[in-house]
N, C-alpha and C positions, 0 to 999 in steps of 0.2 A: 688461768682464767677459764679454759675449756672445762676443766674438772668442776669448777664452781658453778658454771652455767649449766652443766649437765646434771649436777645434783639438784640445783634449785629449779631447773626446768624453764629458765628464762635467761635471755641475754641482757635483760635490764638489771643493772646493779646501781647501788647508790654508794659509791666508794670515795671517801675523802682521804687523801694522803698528805701529810705535812712533814716537811723536813725539819728535824731538830737542829740541823747544822745551819741552814740558811733561813729558816722560817717560812720558806715558800710553801704554798699548798696547791694541790690539784684536786679537782672534783670530776669524777667520771660517772655518767649516767648509764652507759652501755659498755659491755665487754669489749667490743671492737674498738671503741675510743681509747680504752686503757691499753689494749694491745698495740695500737698505733702510737700511743704516747711513749710506750717502752721502746719501740723500734726507733722512734725519732730521737729520744734521749740518748740512746747508745750511738746512733749515727752522729748526732751533733756533738757528743762528748768525745768523738774520735776513737771509740772502742772497736767498732766494726763497720763494715760497709753495709749499706741498706740491703743489698741482695743477701748477704750472709744472715742478717737479722730476720729478714722476711722468710727465708728458707728455714731458719731455726724455729721461728714462730709456727710455721706450717707443720713442721715435724712435731713440735710440742702438742699442737692440736690433734694430730693423728694419734700420737701416743696416748693422750688423755681420752680420746674417743675409744681406743682399744681397751684401756683400763676400765672405763665406764661399762663397756659391754661385758667384759670378763669378770670384774670383781664387784661391781655395784649393781647387781641385778635385783629386781624387786623380790621381796620375800613372798613366798607362796603360802 
């Protein structure tokens, strides 16, 4: 999500996700809501602890910020 918001220049997204298995759907207006939803789903699903997911999410944001600075520079 950090890569997407960095490229688009805004944290506002209009993201609709629908499960083909259950038919459930989710709508996210902002990147932080999507990120929180992913953490919550993994915790509630018993996949990881909240701390592990939050640390992983923060690591992903730092990696994306680094990639944006290094590889997605404006063309001069």
